[in-house]
PyMOL Python script that loads the backbone (N, CA, C, O; Angstrom):
from pymol import cmd

cmd.read_pdbstr("""\
ATOM      1  N   MET A   1     126.851  92.245  50.641  1.00  0.00           N
ATOM      2  CA  MET A   1     125.765  90.973  50.941  1.00  0.00           C
ATOM      3  C   MET A   1     126.364  90.150  52.030  1.00  0.00           C
ATOM      4  O   MET A   1     125.777  89.900  53.083  1.00  0.00           O
ATOM      5  N   ALA A   2     127.522  89.754  51.734  1.00  0.00           N
ATOM      6  CA  ALA A   2     128.318  88.944  53.288  1.00  0.00           C
ATOM      7  C   ALA A   2     127.884  89.413  54.221  1.00  0.00           C
ATOM      8  O   ALA A   2     127.099  88.785  54.932  1.00  0.00           O
ATOM      9  N   LEU A   3     128.331  90.854  54.535  1.00  0.00           N
ATOM     10  CA  LEU A   3     127.917  91.493  55.761  1.00  0.00           C
ATOM     11  C   LEU A   3     126.733  91.803  56.272  1.00  0.00           C
ATOM     12  O   LEU A   3     126.629  92.103  57.461  1.00  0.00           O
ATOM     13  N   ALA A   4     125.892  91.778  55.602  1.00  0.00           N
ATOM     14  CA  ALA A   4     124.541  91.965  55.902  1.00  0.00           C
ATOM     15  C   ALA A   4     123.855  90.545  56.498  1.00  0.00           C
ATOM     16  O   ALA A   4     122.858  90.433  57.210  1.00  0.00           O
ATOM     17  N   CYS A   5     124.870  89.347  55.875  1.00  0.00           N
ATOM     18  CA  CYS A   5     124.336  87.944  56.527  1.00  0.00           C
ATOM     19  C   CYS A   5     125.248  87.449  57.585  1.00  0.00           C
ATOM     20  O   CYS A   5     125.130  86.284  57.964  1.00  0.00           O
ATOM     21  N   LEU A   6     126.147  88.229  58.096  1.00  0.00           N
ATOM     22  CA  LEU A   6     127.044  88.030  58.915  1.00  0.00           C
ATOM     23  C   LEU A   6     126.243  88.191  60.391  1.00  0.00           C
ATOM     24  O   LEU A   6     126.529  87.346  61.239  1.00  0.00           O
ATOM     25  N   PRO A   7     125.226  89.256  60.756  1.00  0.00           N
ATOM     26  CA  PRO A   7     124.575  88.941  62.288  1.00  0.00           C
ATOM     27  C   PRO A   7     123.731  87.911  62.238  1.00  0.00           C
ATOM     28  O   PRO A   7     123.363  87.425  63.307  1.00  0.00           O
ATOM     29  N   MET A   8     123.285  87.405  61.074  1.00  0.00           N
ATOM     30  CA  MET A   8     122.434  86.293  61.102  1.00  0.00           C
ATOM     31  C   MET A   8     122.992  85.087  61.403  1.00  0.00           C
ATOM     32  O   MET A   8     122.279  84.180  61.832  1.00  0.00           O
ATOM     33  N   LEU A   9     124.672  84.883  61.172  1.00  0.00           N
ATOM     34  CA  LEU A   9     125.117  83.774  61.073  1.00  0.00           C
ATOM     35  C   LEU A   9     125.770  83.807  62.670  1.00  0.00           C
ATOM     36  O   LEU A   9     126.093  82.732  63.176  1.00  0.00           O
ATOM     37  N   LEU A  10     125.886  84.635  63.166  1.00  0.00           N
ATOM     38  CA  LEU A  10     126.427  84.855  64.291  1.00  0.00           C
ATOM     39  C   LEU A  10     125.549  84.884  65.656  1.00  0.00           C
ATOM     40  O   LEU A  10     126.053  84.725  66.767  1.00  0.00           O
ATOM     41  N   THR A  11     124.219  85.100  65.431  1.00  0.00           N
ATOM     42  CA  THR A  11     123.214  84.685  66.256  1.00  0.00           C
ATOM     43  C   THR A  11     122.434  83.794  66.045  1.00  0.00           C
ATOM     44  O   THR A  11     121.425  83.781  66.750  1.00  0.00           O
ATOM     45  N   ALA A  12     122.620  82.630  64.914  1.00  0.00           N
ATOM     46  CA  ALA A  12     122.185  81.747  64.598  1.00  0.00           C
ATOM     47  C   ALA A  12     120.534  81.766  64.591  1.00  0.00           C
ATOM     48  O   ALA A  12     119.769  80.976  65.145  1.00  0.00           O
ATOM     49  N   CYS A  13     120.239  82.905  63.798  1.00  0.00           N
ATOM     50  CA  CYS A  13     118.695  82.928  63.434  1.00  0.00           C
ATOM     51  C   CYS A  13     118.336  82.447  61.932  1.00  0.00           C
ATOM     52  O   CYS A  13     119.055  82.528  60.936  1.00  0.00           O
ATOM     53  N   ASP A  14     117.382  82.066  62.012  1.00  0.00           N
ATOM     54  CA  ASP A  14     116.788  81.435  60.917  1.00  0.00           C
ATOM     55  C   ASP A  14     116.674  82.589  59.700  1.00  0.00           C
ATOM     56  O   ASP A  14     116.018  83.593  59.974  1.00  0.00           O
ATOM     57  N   PRO A  15     117.167  82.509  58.625  1.00  0.00           N
ATOM     58  CA  PRO A  15     117.409  83.451  57.692  1.00  0.00           C
ATOM     59  C   PRO A  15     115.846  84.069  57.146  1.00  0.00           C
ATOM     60  O   PRO A  15     115.817  85.072  56.433  1.00  0.00           O
ATOM     61  N   SER A  16     114.684  83.417  57.527  1.00  0.00           N
ATOM     62  CA  SER A  16     113.590  83.847  56.967  1.00  0.00           C
ATOM     63  C   SER A  16     112.900  84.799  58.131  1.00  0.00           C
ATOM     64  O   SER A  16     111.729  85.180  58.111  1.00  0.00           O
ATOM     65  N   GLY A  17     113.746  85.060  59.012  1.00  0.00           N
ATOM     66  CA  GLY A  17     113.414  85.805  60.110  1.00  0.00           C
ATOM     67  C   GLY A  17     112.551  85.597  61.493  1.00  0.00           C
ATOM     68  O   GLY A  17     112.339  86.364  62.432  1.00  0.00           O
ATOM     69  N   ARG A  18     112.099  84.118  61.212  1.00  0.00           N
ATOM     70  CA  ARG A  18     111.091  83.505  62.233  1.00  0.00           C
ATOM     71  C   ARG A  18     112.108  82.881  63.088  1.00  0.00           C
ATOM     72  O   ARG A  18     113.091  82.266  62.674  1.00  0.00           O
ATOM     73  N   ALA A  19     111.734  83.129  64.549  1.00  0.00           N
ATOM     74  CA  ALA A  19     112.458  82.422  65.585  1.00  0.00           C
ATOM     75  C   ALA A  19     111.499  81.007  65.972  1.00  0.00           C
ATOM     76  O   ALA A  19     110.281  80.833  66.008  1.00  0.00           O
ATOM     77  N   ASP A  20     112.586  80.172  66.218  1.00  0.00           N
ATOM     78  CA  ASP A  20     112.010  78.775  66.358  1.00  0.00           C
ATOM     79  C   ASP A  20     111.361  78.897  67.726  1.00  0.00           C
ATOM     80  O   ASP A  20     112.164  78.665  68.630  1.00  0.00           O
ATOM     81  N   VAL A  21     110.047  79.216  68.162  1.00  0.00           N
ATOM     82  CA  VAL A  21     109.776  79.216  69.572  1.00  0.00           C
ATOM     83  C   VAL A  21     108.741  78.611  69.832  1.00  0.00           C
ATOM     84  O   VAL A  21     107.758  78.742  69.104  1.00  0.00           O
ATOM     85  N   SER A  22     108.727  77.747  71.014  1.00  0.00           N
ATOM     86  CA  SER A  22     107.632  76.798  71.108  1.00  0.00           C
ATOM     87  C   SER A  22     107.130  77.006  72.636  1.00  0.00           C
ATOM     88  O   SER A  22     107.724  76.391  73.521  1.00  0.00           O
ATOM     89  N   LEU A  23     106.082  77.836  72.952  1.00  0.00           N
ATOM     90  CA  LEU A  23     105.653  78.321  74.252  1.00  0.00           C
ATOM     91  C   LEU A  23     105.063  77.215  74.850  1.00  0.00           C
ATOM     92  O   LEU A  23     104.466  76.341  74.221  1.00  0.00           O
ATOM     93  N   ALA A  24     105.219  77.237  76.068  1.00  0.00           N
ATOM     94  CA  ALA A  24     104.358  76.391  77.071  1.00  0.00           C
ATOM     95  C   ALA A  24     102.831  76.500  76.964  1.00  0.00           C
ATOM     96  O   ALA A  24     102.373  77.486  76.387  1.00  0.00           O
ATOM     97  N   ASP A  25     102.175  75.765  77.363  1.00  0.00           N
ATOM     98  CA  ASP A  25     100.912  76.260  77.618  1.00  0.00           C
ATOM     99  C   ASP A  25     100.524  76.842  78.999  1.00  0.00           C
ATOM    100  O   ASP A  25     101.233  76.382  79.894  1.00  0.00           O
ATOM    101  N   ILE A  26      99.699  77.628  79.367  1.00  0.00           N
ATOM    102  CA  ILE A  26      99.302  77.892  80.648  1.00  0.00           C
ATOM    103  C   ILE A  26      98.458  76.899  81.103  1.00  0.00           C
ATOM    104  O   ILE A  26      97.517  76.442  80.454  1.00  0.00           O
ATOM    105  N   PRO A  27      98.805  76.543  82.273  1.00  0.00           N
ATOM    106  CA  PRO A  27      98.127  75.758  83.175  1.00  0.00           C
ATOM    107  C   PRO A  27      96.931  75.942  83.288  1.00  0.00           C
ATOM    108  O   PRO A  27      96.600  77.095  83.567  1.00  0.00           O
ATOM    109  N   ALA A  28      95.852  74.918  83.123  1.00  0.00           N
ATOM    110  CA  ALA A  28      94.391  75.271  83.398  1.00  0.00           C
ATOM    111  C   ALA A  28      93.681  75.904  84.347  1.00  0.00           C
ATOM    112  O   ALA A  28      92.726  76.678  84.280  1.00  0.00           O
ATOM    113  N   ASP A  29      94.561  75.261  85.626  1.00  0.00           N
ATOM    114  CA  ASP A  29      94.513  75.618  86.826  1.00  0.00           C
ATOM    115  C   ASP A  29      94.986  77.507  87.227  1.00  0.00           C
ATOM    116  O   ASP A  29      94.564  78.232  88.129  1.00  0.00           O
ATOM    117  N   LEU A  30      95.916  77.768  86.208  1.00  0.00           N
ATOM    118  CA  LEU A  30      96.120  79.239  86.484  1.00  0.00           C
ATOM    119  C   LEU A  30      95.204  80.023  85.634  1.00  0.00           C
ATOM    120  O   LEU A  30      95.153  81.236  85.836  1.00  0.00           O
ATOM    121  N   ARG A  31      94.536  79.542  84.792  1.00  0.00           N
ATOM    122  CA  ARG A  31      93.699  80.290  83.729  1.00  0.00           C
ATOM    123  C   ARG A  31      92.261  80.130  84.765  1.00  0.00           C
ATOM    124  O   ARG A  31      91.710  81.198  85.033  1.00  0.00           O
ATOM    125  N   ALA A  32      91.800  79.183  85.198  1.00  0.00           N
ATOM    126  CA  ALA A  32      90.778  79.167  86.124  1.00  0.00           C
ATOM    127  C   ALA A  32      91.024  80.046  87.297  1.00  0.00           C
ATOM    128  O   ALA A  32      90.050  80.736  87.601  1.00  0.00           O
ATOM    129  N   CYS A  33      92.085  80.190  88.027  1.00  0.00           N
ATOM    130  CA  CYS A  33      92.464  81.292  88.919  1.00  0.00           C
ATOM    131  C   CYS A  33      92.311  82.622  88.536  1.00  0.00           C
ATOM    132  O   CYS A  33      91.638  83.383  89.232  1.00  0.00           O
ATOM    133  N   VAL A  34      92.884  83.015  87.454  1.00  0.00           N
ATOM    134  CA  VAL A  34      92.628  84.358  86.905  1.00  0.00           C
ATOM    135  C   VAL A  34      91.307  84.659  86.551  1.00  0.00           C
ATOM    136  O   VAL A  34      90.840  85.789  86.696  1.00  0.00           O
ATOM    137  N   ALA A  35      90.501  83.447  85.969  1.00  0.00           N
ATOM    138  CA  ALA A  35      89.382  83.892  85.721  1.00  0.00           C
ATOM    139  C   ALA A  35      88.084  83.880  86.927  1.00  0.00           C
ATOM    140  O   ALA A  35      86.877  84.065  86.770  1.00  0.00           O
ATOM    141  N   GLN A  36      88.647  83.670  87.803  1.00  0.00           N
ATOM    142  CA  GLN A  36      87.157  83.548  88.934  1.00  0.00           C
ATOM    143  C   GLN A  36      87.726  85.001  89.476  1.00  0.00           C
ATOM    144  O   GLN A  36      88.852  85.418  89.746  1.00  0.00           O
ATOM    145  N   VAL A  37      86.068  85.712  89.511  1.00  0.00           N
ATOM    146  CA  VAL A  37      85.728  86.984  89.852  1.00  0.00           C
ATOM    147  C   VAL A  37      85.029  86.911  91.344  1.00  0.00           C
ATOM    148  O   VAL A  37      84.280  86.024  91.754  1.00  0.00           O
ATOM    149  N   THR A  38      85.352  87.755  91.844  1.00  0.00           N
ATOM    150  CA  THR A  38      84.577  88.059  93.192  1.00  0.00           C
ATOM    151  C   THR A  38      83.566  88.643  92.856  1.00  0.00           C
ATOM    152  O   THR A  38      83.583  89.562  92.037  1.00  0.00           O
ATOM    153  N   GLY A  39      82.080  88.035  93.664  1.00  0.00           N
ATOM    154  CA  GLY A  39      80.923  88.400  93.431  1.00  0.00           C
ATOM    155  C   GLY A  39      80.667  89.947  93.950  1.00  0.00           C
ATOM    156  O   GLY A  39      81.336  90.453  94.852  1.00  0.00           O
ATOM    157  N   ARG A  40      79.541  90.663  93.211  1.00  0.00           N
ATOM    158  CA  ARG A  40      79.326  91.996  93.931  1.00  0.00           C
ATOM    159  C   ARG A  40      78.489  91.656  95.489  1.00  0.00           C
ATOM    160  O   ARG A  40      77.951  90.630  95.907  1.00  0.00           O
ATOM    161  N   PRO A  41      78.620  92.646  95.921  1.00  0.00           N
ATOM    162  CA  PRO A  41      78.029  92.476  97.360  1.00  0.00           C
ATOM    163  C   PRO A  41      76.368  92.607  97.036  1.00  0.00           C
ATOM    164  O   PRO A  41      75.923  93.397  96.203  1.00  0.00           O
ATOM    165  N   ALA A  42      75.532  91.684  97.848  1.00  0.00           N
ATOM    166  CA  ALA A  42      74.033  91.958  97.744  1.00  0.00           C
ATOM    167  C   ALA A  42      73.825  93.455  98.076  1.00  0.00           C
ATOM    168  O   ALA A  42      74.332  93.946  99.084  1.00  0.00           O
ATOM    169  N   GLY A  43      73.109  94.134  97.258  1.00  0.00           N
ATOM    170  CA  GLY A  43      72.623  95.246  97.253  1.00  0.00           C
ATOM    171  C   GLY A  43      71.187  95.525  97.925  1.00  0.00           C
ATOM    172  O   GLY A  43      70.203  95.901  97.288  1.00  0.00           O
ATOM    173  N   GLN A  44      71.216  95.298  99.224  1.00  0.00           N
ATOM    174  CA  GLN A  44      70.213  95.133  99.903  1.00  0.00           C
ATOM    175  C   GLN A  44      70.041  96.306 101.348  1.00  0.00           C
ATOM    176  O   GLN A  44      69.691  96.080 102.507  1.00  0.00           O
ATOM    177  N   GLY A  45      70.398  97.408 100.758  1.00  0.00           N
ATOM    178  CA  GLY A  45      70.409  98.354 101.729  1.00  0.00           C
ATOM    179  C   GLY A  45      71.709  98.516 102.496  1.00  0.00           C
ATOM    180  O   GLY A  45      72.771  97.950 102.238  1.00  0.00           O
ATOM    181  N   ALA A  46      71.464  99.375 103.481  1.00  0.00           N
ATOM    182  CA  ALA A  46      72.709  99.597 104.091  1.00  0.00           C
ATOM    183  C   ALA A  46      73.216  98.223 104.946  1.00  0.00           C
ATOM    184  O   ALA A  46      72.316  97.466 105.311  1.00  0.00           O
ATOM    185  N   MET A  47      74.500  97.894 105.253  1.00  0.00           N
ATOM    186  CA  MET A  47      75.086  96.812 105.548  1.00  0.00           C
ATOM    187  C   MET A  47      75.523  96.767 107.083  1.00  0.00           C
ATOM    188  O   MET A  47      75.916  97.866 107.474  1.00  0.00           O
ATOM    189  N   SER A  48      75.539  96.092 107.727  1.00  0.00           N
ATOM    190  CA  SER A  48      75.795  95.808 109.288  1.00  0.00           C
ATOM    191  C   SER A  48      77.273  96.034 109.274  1.00  0.00           C
ATOM    192  O   SER A  48      77.910  96.077 108.222  1.00  0.00           O
ATOM    193  N   GLN A  49      77.832  96.185 110.514  1.00  0.00           N
ATOM    194  CA  GLN A  49      79.552  96.305 110.708  1.00  0.00           C
ATOM    195  C   GLN A  49      79.697  94.831 110.527  1.00  0.00           C
ATOM    196  O   GLN A  49      80.773  94.486 110.039  1.00  0.00           O
ATOM    197  N   ARG A  50      79.064  94.131 110.742  1.00  0.00           N
ATOM    198  CA  ARG A  50      79.813  92.545 110.610  1.00  0.00           C
ATOM    199  C   ARG A  50      79.622  92.222 108.844  1.00  0.00           C
ATOM    200  O   ARG A  50      80.461  91.571 108.223  1.00  0.00           O
ATOM    201  N   GLN A  51      78.770  92.619 108.407  1.00  0.00           N
ATOM    202  CA  GLN A  51      78.639  92.244 106.941  1.00  0.00           C
ATOM    203  C   GLN A  51      79.850  92.951 106.209  1.00  0.00           C
ATOM    204  O   GLN A  51      80.451  92.354 105.317  1.00  0.00           O
ATOM    205  N   VAL A  52      80.217  94.292 106.616  1.00  0.00           N
ATOM    206  CA  VAL A  52      81.143  95.222 106.031  1.00  0.00           C
ATOM    207  C   VAL A  52      82.526  94.265 106.358  1.00  0.00           C
ATOM    208  O   VAL A  52      83.140  93.825 105.386  1.00  0.00           O
ATOM    209  N   VAL A  53      83.007  93.948 107.738  1.00  0.00           N
ATOM    210  CA  VAL A  53      83.985  93.277 107.938  1.00  0.00           C
ATOM    211  C   VAL A  53      84.142  91.760 107.329  1.00  0.00           C
ATOM    212  O   VAL A  53      85.202  91.137 107.388  1.00  0.00           O
ATOM    213  N   ALA A  54      83.122  91.332 106.826  1.00  0.00           N
ATOM    214  CA  ALA A  54      83.195  90.005 106.196  1.00  0.00           C
ATOM    215  C   ALA A  54      83.415  90.237 104.684  1.00  0.00           C
ATOM    216  O   ALA A  54      84.139  89.548 103.966  1.00  0.00           O
ATOM    217  N   LEU A  55      82.777  91.172 104.356  1.00  0.00           N
ATOM    218  CA  LEU A  55      83.073  91.750 102.873  1.00  0.00           C
ATOM    219  C   LEU A  55      84.607  92.154 102.752  1.00  0.00           C
ATOM    220  O   LEU A  55      85.296  91.703 101.837  1.00  0.00           O
ATOM    221  N   ILE A  56      85.028  92.877 103.552  1.00  0.00           N
ATOM    222  CA  ILE A  56      86.546  93.173 103.559  1.00  0.00           C
ATOM    223  C   ILE A  56      87.482  91.853 103.420  1.00  0.00           C
ATOM    224  O   ILE A  56      88.366  91.862 102.563  1.00  0.00           O
ATOM    225  N   ALA A  57      87.306  90.756 104.224  1.00  0.00           N
ATOM    226  CA  ALA A  57      87.826  89.825 104.437  1.00  0.00           C
ATOM    227  C   ALA A  57      87.898  89.146 102.931  1.00  0.00           C
ATOM    228  O   ALA A  57      88.959  88.794 102.416  1.00  0.00           O
ATOM    229  N   GLU A  58      86.685  89.028 102.349  1.00  0.00           N
ATOM    230  CA  GLU A  58      86.321  88.382 101.051  1.00  0.00           C
ATOM    231  C   GLU A  58      87.191  88.966 100.122  1.00  0.00           C
ATOM    232  O   GLU A  58      87.813  88.373  99.241  1.00  0.00           O
ATOM    233  N   LEU A  59      87.197  90.009 100.337  1.00  0.00           N
ATOM    234  CA  LEU A  59      87.796  91.269  99.131  1.00  0.00           C
ATOM    235  C   LEU A  59      89.316  90.569  99.506  1.00  0.00           C
ATOM    236  O   LEU A  59      89.870  89.901  98.633  1.00  0.00           O
ATOM    237  N   ARG A  60      89.812  90.710 100.535  1.00  0.00           N
ATOM    238  CA  ARG A  60      91.208  90.505 100.687  1.00  0.00           C
ATOM    239  C   ARG A  60      91.680  89.114 100.633  1.00  0.00           C
ATOM    240  O   ARG A  60      92.904  88.990 100.578  1.00  0.00           O
ATOM    241  N   ALA A  61      91.197  88.381 100.636  1.00  0.00           N
ATOM    242  CA  ALA A  61      91.035  86.765 100.270  1.00  0.00           C
ATOM    243  C   ALA A  61      91.326  86.533  98.918  1.00  0.00           C
ATOM    244  O   ALA A  61      92.104  85.742  98.386  1.00  0.00           O
ATOM    245  N   SER A  62      90.316  87.631  98.318  1.00  0.00           N
ATOM    246  CA  SER A  62      90.463  87.605  96.662  1.00  0.00           C
ATOM    247  C   SER A  62      91.629  88.240  96.152  1.00  0.00           C
ATOM    248  O   SER A  62      92.271  87.587  95.328  1.00  0.00           O
ATOM    249  N   GLU A  63      92.036  89.354  96.457  1.00  0.00           N
ATOM    250  CA  GLU A  63      93.281  90.184  96.202  1.00  0.00           C
ATOM    251  C   GLU A  63      94.637  88.999  96.451  1.00  0.00           C
ATOM    252  O   GLU A  63      95.407  88.645  95.558  1.00  0.00           O
ATOM    253  N   LEU A  64      94.672  88.536  97.868  1.00  0.00           N
ATOM    254  CA  LEU A  64      95.865  87.443  97.751  1.00  0.00           C
ATOM    255  C   LEU A  64      95.667  86.380  96.957  1.00  0.00           C
ATOM    256  O   LEU A  64      96.726  85.808  96.701  1.00  0.00           O
ATOM    257  N   ARG A  65      94.632  85.855  96.427  1.00  0.00           N
ATOM    258  CA  ARG A  65      94.488  84.718  95.598  1.00  0.00           C
ATOM    259  C   ARG A  65      94.889  85.277  94.358  1.00  0.00           C
ATOM    260  O   ARG A  65      95.757  84.677  93.723  1.00  0.00           O
ATOM    261  N   LEU A  66      94.320  86.509  93.827  1.00  0.00           N
ATOM    262  CA  LEU A  66      94.790  86.988  92.495  1.00  0.00           C
ATOM    263  C   LEU A  66      96.410  87.317  92.290  1.00  0.00           C
ATOM    264  O   LEU A  66      97.019  86.948  91.286  1.00  0.00           O
ATOM    265  N   SER A  67      96.946  87.967  93.240  1.00  0.00           N
ATOM    266  CA  SER A  67      98.325  88.204  93.720  1.00  0.00           C
ATOM    267  C   SER A  67      99.188  86.961  93.405  1.00  0.00           C
ATOM    268  O   SER A  67     100.097  86.987  92.576  1.00  0.00           O
ATOM    269  N   SER A  68      98.782  85.689  94.241  1.00  0.00           N
ATOM    270  CA  SER A  68      99.527  84.514  94.055  1.00  0.00           C
ATOM    271  C   SER A  68      99.424  83.948  92.301  1.00  0.00           C
ATOM    272  O   SER A  68     100.355  83.521  91.619  1.00  0.00           O
ATOM    273  N   CYS A  69      98.253  84.090  91.977  1.00  0.00           N
ATOM    274  CA  CYS A  69      98.057  83.750  90.616  1.00  0.00           C
ATOM    275  C   CYS A  69      98.924  84.538  89.629  1.00  0.00           C
ATOM    276  O   CYS A  69      99.565  83.950  88.758  1.00  0.00           O
ATOM    277  N   GLY A  70      98.944  85.809  89.761  1.00  0.00           N
ATOM    278  CA  GLY A  70      99.886  86.534  89.034  1.00  0.00           C
ATOM    279  C   GLY A  70     101.242  86.592  89.293  1.00  0.00           C
ATOM    280  O   GLY A  70     102.025  87.214  88.574  1.00  0.00           O
ATOM    281  N   LYS A  71     101.581  85.938  90.344  1.00  0.00           N
ATOM    282  CA  LYS A  71     103.341  85.849  90.656  1.00  0.00           C
ATOM    283  C   LYS A  71     103.617  84.202  90.016  1.00  0.00           C
ATOM    284  O   LYS A  71     104.780  83.852  89.818  1.00  0.00           O
ATOM    285  N   ARG A  72     102.540  83.314  89.738  1.00  0.00           N
ATOM    286  CA  ARG A  72     102.519  82.343  89.167  1.00  0.00           C
ATOM    287  C   ARG A  72     102.727  82.384  87.437  1.00  0.00           C
ATOM    288  O   ARG A  72     103.451  81.661  86.753  1.00  0.00           O
ATOM    289  N   LEU A  73     101.870  83.435  87.032  1.00  0.00           N
ATOM    290  CA  LEU A  73     102.198  83.419  85.756  1.00  0.00           C
ATOM    291  C   LEU A  73     103.313  84.134  85.362  1.00  0.00           C
ATOM    292  O   LEU A  73     103.940  83.845  84.343  1.00  0.00           O
ATOM    293  N   LEU A  74     103.641  85.159  86.187  1.00  0.00           N
ATOM    294  CA  LEU A  74     104.830  85.944  85.780  1.00  0.00           C
ATOM    295  C   LEU A  74     106.251  84.808  85.848  1.00  0.00           C
ATOM    296  O   LEU A  74     107.204  84.830  85.070  1.00  0.00           O
ATOM    297  N   ALA A  75     106.075  83.971  86.869  1.00  0.00           N
ATOM    298  CA  ALA A  75     107.190  82.874  86.966  1.00  0.00           C
ATOM    299  C   ALA A  75     107.335  82.223  85.665  1.00  0.00           C
ATOM    300  O   ALA A  75     108.489  82.014  85.291  1.00  0.00           O
ATOM    301  N   LEU A  76     106.137  81.779  84.727  1.00  0.00           N
ATOM    302  CA  LEU A  76     106.250  80.774  83.896  1.00  0.00           C
ATOM    303  C   LEU A  76     106.438  81.798  82.642  1.00  0.00           C
ATOM    304  O   LEU A  76     106.793  81.313  81.568  1.00  0.00           O
ATOM    305  N   TYR A  77     106.191  83.326  82.755  1.00  0.00           N
ATOM    306  CA  TYR A  77     106.899  83.784  81.815  1.00  0.00           C
ATOM    307  C   TYR A  77     108.335  84.356  81.952  1.00  0.00           C
ATOM    308  O   TYR A  77     108.939  84.858  81.003  1.00  0.00           O
ATOM    309  N   ASP A  78     108.659  84.281  82.766  1.00  0.00           N
ATOM    310  CA  ASP A  78     110.301  84.139  83.312  1.00  0.00           C
ATOM    311  C   ASP A  78     110.847  83.357  82.642  1.00  0.00           C
ATOM    312  O   ASP A  78     111.591  83.633  81.701  1.00  0.00           O
ATOM    313  N   ALA A  79     110.484  81.996  83.125  1.00  0.00           N
ATOM    314  CA  ALA A  79     111.214  80.497  82.535  1.00  0.00           C
ATOM    315  C   ALA A  79     111.165  80.393  81.079  1.00  0.00           C
ATOM    316  O   ALA A  79     112.127  80.011  80.413  1.00  0.00           O
ATOM    317  N   GLN A  80     109.919  80.773  80.539  1.00  0.00           N
ATOM    318  CA  GLN A  80     109.839  80.793  78.624  1.00  0.00           C
ATOM    319  C   GLN A  80     111.003  82.107  78.211  1.00  0.00           C
ATOM    320  O   GLN A  80     111.873  82.093  77.340  1.00  0.00           O
ATOM    321  N   ALA A  81     110.790  82.755  78.791  1.00  0.00           N
ATOM    322  CA  ALA A  81     111.816  84.129  78.278  1.00  0.00           C
ATOM    323  C   ALA A  81     113.156  83.550  78.480  1.00  0.00           C
ATOM    324  O   ALA A  81     113.929  83.571  77.522  1.00  0.00           O
ATOM    325  N   ALA A  82     113.667  82.852  79.997  1.00  0.00           N
ATOM    326  CA  ALA A  82     115.064  82.399  79.776  1.00  0.00           C
ATOM    327  C   ALA A  82     115.299  81.211  78.939  1.00  0.00           C
ATOM    328  O   ALA A  82     116.423  81.111  78.446  1.00  0.00           O
ATOM    329  N   ALA A  83     114.494  80.359  78.712  1.00  0.00           N
ATOM    330  CA  ALA A  83     114.668  79.157  77.609  1.00  0.00           C
ATOM    331  C   ALA A  83     114.753  79.854  76.347  1.00  0.00           C
ATOM    332  O   ALA A  83     115.589  79.489  75.521  1.00  0.00           O
ATOM    333  N   PHE A  84     113.889  80.922  76.087  1.00  0.00           N
ATOM    334  CA  PHE A  84     114.008  81.368  74.610  1.00  0.00           C
ATOM    335  C   PHE A  84     115.630  82.220  74.463  1.00  0.00           C
ATOM    336  O   PHE A  84     116.367  82.042  73.494  1.00  0.00           O
ATOM    337  N   ALA A  85     115.920  83.022  75.472  1.00  0.00           N
ATOM    338  CA  ALA A  85     117.280  83.541  75.627  1.00  0.00           C
ATOM    339  C   ALA A  85     118.326  82.544  75.347  1.00  0.00           C
ATOM    340  O   ALA A  85     119.196  82.789  74.512  1.00  0.00           O
ATOM    341  N   GLY A  86     118.290  81.333  76.053  1.00  0.00           N
ATOM    342  CA  GLY A  86     119.204  80.202  75.917  1.00  0.00           C
ATOM    343  C   GLY A  86     119.291  79.749  74.562  1.00  0.00           C
ATOM    344  O   GLY A  86     120.366  79.588  73.984  1.00  0.00           O
ATOM    345  N   LYS A  87     118.064  79.524  74.003  1.00  0.00           N
ATOM    346  CA  LYS A  87     118.283  79.340  72.357  1.00  0.00           C
ATOM    347  C   LYS A  87     118.676  79.996  71.460  1.00  0.00           C
ATOM    348  O   LYS A  87     119.040  79.530  70.380  1.00  0.00           O
ATOM    349  N   GLY A  88     118.665  81.550  71.855  1.00  0.00           N
ATOM    350  CA  GLY A  88     119.816  82.541  71.119  1.00  0.00           C
ATOM    351  C   GLY A  88     121.116  82.357  71.442  1.00  0.00           C
ATOM    352  O   GLY A  88     121.917  82.745  70.592  1.00  0.00           O
ATOM    353  N   ALA A  89     121.637  81.785  72.615  1.00  0.00           N
ATOM    354  CA  ALA A  89     123.182  81.658  73.008  1.00  0.00           C
ATOM    355  C   ALA A  89     123.824  80.768  72.012  1.00  0.00           C
ATOM    356  O   ALA A  89     124.974  80.886  71.590  1.00  0.00           O
ATOM    357  N   ARG A  90     122.840  79.741  71.637  1.00  0.00           N
ATOM    358  CA  ARG A  90     123.858  78.610  71.109  1.00  0.00           C
ATOM    359  C   ARG A  90     124.433  78.885  69.705  1.00  0.00           C
ATOM    360  O   ARG A  90     125.223  78.090  69.196  1.00  0.00           O
TER     361      ARG A  90
END
""", "prot")
cmd.dss("prot")
cmd.show_as("cartoon", "prot")
cmd.util.cbc("prot")
cmd.orient("prot")
């Protein structure tokens, strides 16, 4: 039995098996950024070259915005994972 408890003592784990983890909230502006959806193009027949170029520019801007949101979300996750790993090292 003592050998079975040794890993818990070495890793400072709660004997109940639950980790004491407190996650940070996702910032409201990040949630809003991810939730924002680019609208559908108006379905009014054929599009002019100018309309196609404008639509591509709008979609590209949306792609860049969502990529930025995703990078911020990954940074938040990485920071929390690092904080969690630091708690286990004590």
